[in-house]
C-alpha positions in Angstrom: 33.6 -159.7 -5.4 36.8 -161.6 -6.0 38.4 -160.0 -2.9 35.4 -160.9 -0.8 35.5 -164.5 -1.9 39.3 -164.6 -1.3 38.7 -163.0 2.2 36.0 -165.6 3.0 38.2 -168.4 1.9 41.1 -167.1 4.0 38.8 -166.8 6.9 37.6 -170.4 6.4 41.3 -171.5 6.2 42.1 -169.6 9.3 39.1 -171.1 11.1 40.1 -174.6 10.0 43.7 -174.0 11.3 42.3 -172.8 14.6 40.0 -175.8 14.9 42.9 -178.2 14.1 45.1 -176.5 16.7 42.3 -176.7 19.3 41.8 -180.4 18.4 45.5 -181.1 18.7 45.7 -179.3 22.1 42.6 -181.2 23.3 44.1 -184.5 22.2 47.4 -183.7 23.9 45.6 -182.7 27.1 43.4 -185.9 27.0 46.5 -188.1 26.4 48.3 -186.4 29.3 45.3 -186.8 31.6 45.0 -190.5 30.7 48.7 -191.0 31.3 48.5 -189.1 34.7 45.5 -191.2 35.7 47.2 -194.4 34.7 50.3 -193.4 36.7 48.2 -192.6 39.7 46.3 -195.8 39.6 49.5 -197.8 39.3 51.0 -195.9 42.3 47.9 -196.6 44.3 48.1 -200.3 43.4 51.7 -200.4 44.3 51.1 -198.7 47.6 48.2 -201.0 48.4 50.3 -204.0 47.5 53.2 -202.7 49.8 50.7 -202.2 52.6 49.2 -205.7 52.2 52.7 -207.2 52.1 53.8 -205.3 55.3 50.6 -206.4 57.1 51.1 -210.0 56.1 54.8 -209.9 57.1 53.9 -208.7 60.6 51.3 -211.3 61.0 53.7 -214.0 59.8 56.4 -212.9 62.3 54.0 -213.2 65.2 52.8 -216.6 64.2 56.4 -217.8 63.6 57.2 -217.2 67.2 54.2 -219.2 68.4 54.1 -222.1 65.9 57.2 -222.7 63.8 56.3 -225.8 61.9 52.7 -224.7 61.2 53.9 -221.3 59.9 56.0 -222.9 57.1 52.9 -224.2 55.4 51.1 -220.8 55.8 54.1 -219.0 54.3 54.0 -221.2 51.3 50.2 -220.5 50.8 50.8 -216.7 51.3 53.6 -216.8 48.7 51.3 -218.4 46.1 48.6 -215.8 46.8 51.1 -213.0 46.3 52.3 -214.5 43.1 48.7 -214.8 41.8 47.9 -211.3 42.9 51.1 -210.0 41.2 50.2 -211.9 38.1 46.7 -210.5 38.2 48.0 -207.0 38.6 50.4 -207.5 35.7 47.6 -208.7 33.5 45.4 -205.7 34.5 48.3 -203.3 33.9 49.0 -204.9 30.5 45.3 -204.6 29.6 45.2 -201.0 30.6 48.3 -200.3 28.5 46.7 -202.1 25.6 43.6 -200.1 25.9 45.6 -196.9 26.2 47.6 -197.8 23.0 44.3 -198.5 21.2 43.0 -195.1 22.2 46.2 -193.4 21.1 46.1 -195.3 17.8 42.4 -194.2 17.3 43.4 -190.6 18.1 46.2 -190.8 15.6 43.9 -192.1 12.9 41.5 -189.3 13.6 44.3 -186.7 13.4 45.5 -188.2 10.2 42.0 -188.1 8.7 41.7 -184.4 9.8 45.1 -183.6 8.3 44.0 -185.2 5.0 40.8 -183.2 5.0 42.7 -180.0 5.6 45.1 -180.9 2.8 42.2 -181.5 0.5 40.5 -178.2 1.4 43.8 -176.4 1.0 44.2 -177.8 -2.4 40.7 -176.9 -3.4 41.2 -173.4 -2.1 44.3 -173.0 -4.2 42.4 -174.3 -7.3 39.6 -171.8 -6.7 42.1 -169.0 -6.3 43.7 -169.9 -9.6 40.4 -169.9 -11.3 39.5 -166.6 -9.8 42.7 -165.1 -11.0 42.2 -166.4 -14.5 38.6 -165.1 -14.5 39.8 -161.7 -13.3 42.4 -161.5 -16.0 39.9 -162.5 -18.7 37.5 -159.7 -17.7 
């Protein structure tokens, strides 16, 4: 009976270890996926901004040839729009990083809680094994 209990406790310990490893792998995978998604979105935003800037540049060159003085005012307006767009993109990127950091912090907290639970269960398992040994020596 003692061996059976010990075997069951070892199986529970092994199962807990397996579940923790699976959770760790899943967390790493999710973090990598979030990082990859964020990189892709940032690249797409950069490409879009480059395209918009190239299109605006071509349009400005054409208008400069036709109307020199009028174009100076338009260039100033376009510059302000670009700065506002860049500031907006910076704010969005900072917010996304903040959200990602919050998710990572939450995942760390969950992992820490899981580790504490495993530590507690391991401690309890050891205590039970000691009691079982004492009982087996007494009988």
